[in-house]
N, C-alpha and C positions, 0 to 999 in steps of 0.2 A: 393490586394484583403489581404495576410496576414501580411499587414505593421505592424498591434499590434502584429504579434507572432514573428515577426523577433524584434520587438523592447523589446519582452517580455524576447525574446532568448538571444538579446543581453546585458541586465540589469542583468539579472540570473549569468549569465558566469563575468559578471565584476564589479560581489561584491564582501566587503573582505570576506576573506578567512575564519572567523568564523560564520560571517552571511550567507556565501556561504552553511556551513556545516548546519545550524540551518533551514536554508530554507528546505534543501533538508530533511531534519529528518522532518519538519512540514509537508510536500509532501506526505511524504513517509507515513507518519500516518494518514495523511488527506486520502490516497489513502486505506491504510489497513481499515480506521474506517467508509468510504462512498462505497467501491468498490469492497472489498474483499466478504462482504456476499451474494451480490450478483453472483459472480464470485464461489461462493462455490453454492450458492442451484442449478443456471441453471443446471450445466451438474449433480449435484446431483437428480433433477427433473426428470429428462431424463434417469437416472441411477438406480435408488434407489425408485424413487416414487415421490408423492407430498410430501412436508414435513410434519410431523406427529401433530405438533400442529398448522398449519395452511397454511398462503403462507410466500411470501417472506417479507410483514412488520409482520411477527410474527417469522420470524427469526433477523430481525435486533433488535425485543424487546429480545429476547432470547440473542443474540449476546451483546446486552448494560447490560444486567443484568451478563451475563457471565464475561465483563469486570469489574462489579463493583465486582464480586464475585473472580474477580482473578483467572479464570479457564485456566490453561494451553492453553488448545487446543485456545482459544479464543486469547490468547497474542501471539502464535504462528502467527495467523492469523491476526492478528493486525501487527508486529514487520515484519511478513514477507516479504513485500517490500523492507524494510530497509535494513534489513540481505542482500538480496539479493542484494542488490543494490551497498552495499557496496563489497559484495563479488566478484560483476562483477567491479568495481573499482581495487578493492585490484589485480586480475588476471590481467586486462589491465595494471595497473603501471607494474605488474612484466614481462609478456611479452615486455611489451617496452624496460624493462631494460637487455633484453636475447639479 
């Protein structure tokens, strides 16, 4: 059932180092671009009430506008998954060396 997942996992971890890091960066940026706005919207909807400019898709439009305008808050949301993953990998490496 999960044969495709096993093959993808094996392929991903067998990539050369530079290609592995580039793929990781691309996947993290894709996650930050597509998933992070929804992860920001859902708790904000329940805690702070509905988004002032509309719904979830209005947030995506404003998120894309913020990317074009280089707003710091949008760049943090975009780069957040990659930074978190990098810090996780650094701390895991440091703990292995102890």
